[in-house]
Backbone bond lengths (Angstrom), bond angles and torsions (degrees), N, CA, C in turn:
res aa  C-N    CA-C-N  psi(-1)  N-CA   C-N-CA  omega(-1)  CA-C   N-CA-C  phi
1 M - - - 1.507 - - 1.467 106.76 -
2 A 1.370 118.47 134.02 1.410 120.77 179.13 1.537 109.99 -84.10
3 P 1.362 118.80 145.08 1.400 122.20 -177.66 1.584 110.43 -65.30
4 D 1.298 117.65 155.19 1.447 121.79 179.34 1.598 106.93 -83.05
5 T 1.284 114.55 112.65 1.434 119.10 -178.45 1.515 116.60 -102.71
6 T 1.373 114.43 3.79 1.441 118.11 -179.84 1.438 109.63 -69.18
7 E 1.400 120.48 150.86 1.329 124.92 178.93 1.589 109.32 -82.05
8 P 1.327 119.31 151.47 1.483 114.89 174.75 1.472 112.61 -59.86
9 G 1.352 114.84 140.40 1.524 118.80 -179.54 1.494 115.01 82.92
10 R 1.326 119.32 -8.16 1.510 124.55 178.50 1.490 108.38 -88.79
11 L 1.295 117.14 136.45 1.479 122.74 174.29 1.472 107.22 -124.34
12 P 1.373 116.19 90.20 1.466 116.07 -175.45 1.439 119.27 -63.66
13 I 1.337 116.21 -31.69 1.456 119.04 173.14 1.544 114.09 -60.75
14 Y 1.342 113.98 -48.81 1.442 122.36 179.17 1.607 108.70 -55.85
15 E 1.377 112.31 -48.94 1.432 120.45 -179.35 1.520 110.12 -55.40
16 D 1.346 116.39 -47.17 1.420 120.38 179.39 1.589 113.92 -58.24
17 L 1.336 112.06 -45.06 1.503 119.85 178.43 1.502 108.57 -61.98
18 V 1.292 119.90 -46.27 1.478 123.00 176.26 1.529 114.09 -55.67
19 R 1.316 113.13 -42.52 1.502 119.51 179.54 1.558 108.81 -64.41
20 E 1.348 115.13 -42.64 1.429 121.86 -174.07 1.534 113.70 -76.50
21 R 1.327 116.84 -38.84 1.480 122.25 -165.58 1.478 110.93 -123.07
22 G 1.292 120.46 -9.69 1.503 120.98 -178.00 1.571 106.10 94.33
23 D 1.379 109.31 160.60 1.478 114.63 -179.05 1.504 109.96 -89.36
24 V 1.398 115.06 94.48 1.445 122.14 -174.81 1.539 108.48 -65.28
25 V 1.317 119.15 -37.79 1.489 120.56 -177.36 1.508 107.78 -64.89
26 A 1.283 119.47 -46.27 1.467 118.06 -178.09 1.540 112.06 -65.70
27 E 1.374 116.10 -35.23 1.492 118.64 -179.86 1.568 106.83 -69.89
28 A 1.254 120.04 -40.67 1.495 124.06 176.34 1.541 106.58 -59.85
29 R 1.270 122.06 -51.21 1.437 120.80 179.74 1.500 111.89 -58.57
30 L 1.316 120.95 -44.05 1.443 124.58 174.95 1.534 114.50 -59.28
31 A 1.271 117.25 -40.59 1.429 123.68 177.33 1.516 110.47 -67.65
32 A 1.389 117.36 -39.80 1.479 118.61 175.93 1.493 114.22 -68.35
33 A 1.308 119.30 -33.60 1.387 123.12 174.48 1.520 112.56 -66.02
34 H 1.335 114.54 -41.51 1.436 119.05 177.89 1.550 112.39 -62.87
35 T 1.316 113.36 -43.17 1.466 120.17 -179.52 1.613 109.20 -65.28
36 Q 1.277 116.90 -41.20 1.420 118.67 175.92 1.449 116.98 -62.24
37 H 1.406 112.89 -37.14 1.440 118.63 178.62 1.506 110.58 -66.61
38 Q 1.340 116.82 -43.21 1.444 123.72 178.24 1.527 110.13 -61.53
39 A 1.352 119.02 -40.04 1.480 123.45 -178.00 1.534 107.67 -67.50
40 A 1.335 115.61 -39.46 1.459 118.13 178.78 1.565 112.98 -63.95
41 E 1.312 111.70 -41.42 1.440 116.16 176.64 1.572 113.92 -65.57
42 L 1.284 116.34 -38.41 1.450 120.32 -179.29 1.521 109.77 -71.85
43 L 1.326 120.10 -29.70 1.412 125.62 178.78 1.514 114.30 -87.82
44 G 1.316 113.66 9.35 1.453 118.36 177.75 1.474 115.26 78.21
45 G 1.304 117.70 19.57 1.482 122.92 176.65 1.535 114.82 71.65
46 Q 1.283 112.29 11.72 1.509 114.91 -179.00 1.491 114.73 -77.50
47 Y 1.272 121.32 -12.64 1.441 126.29 179.30 1.520 107.41 -114.02
48 V 1.348 115.37 136.77 1.446 118.99 169.51 1.482 109.48 -117.60
49 F 1.340 115.06 130.57 1.434 120.24 -179.94 1.495 108.46 -100.87
50 S 1.378 118.73 141.36 1.415 120.04 174.64 1.542 107.41 -107.44
51 D 1.288 113.01 164.46 1.436 118.97 178.81 1.536 108.14 -86.02
52 P 1.417 112.80 114.18 1.420 116.60 -178.12 1.511 118.54 -61.63
53 V 1.328 112.04 -19.55 1.465 115.86 -179.62 1.519 110.46 -80.63
54 R 1.342 116.92 -41.45 1.438 119.77 -179.16 1.555 114.57 -89.57
55 H 1.363 113.79 -28.16 1.474 118.99 179.51 1.496 112.79 -130.78
56 P 1.334 117.01 75.97 1.450 118.98 -179.35 1.557 106.18 -65.57
57 P 1.344 111.95 153.06 1.501 118.48 178.66 1.502 113.58 -62.99
58 A 1.317 116.78 141.32 1.456 118.04 177.77 1.490 110.66 -77.47
59 H 1.310 117.68 145.97 1.438 122.11 -179.22 1.493 108.05 -112.64
C-alpha cells in the first residue's frame, strides 16, 4: 500500500474536477449572491441577505 502523501486540507480529486469542469460551487455561490442582490433591489432594499457560508444564523 502506498503512503498517503496528500497534504492536510487538500482534496486532490476535487481539485482535478475543478480543473476539468470549473468550480461549480463557486459559480453557484456567485449566482446566489447576484440573485439576492437583485431581490434586495426589487424589494426596495428593505431586506439584507447574509452569506450563509460565511455568516451562519445564530441559534
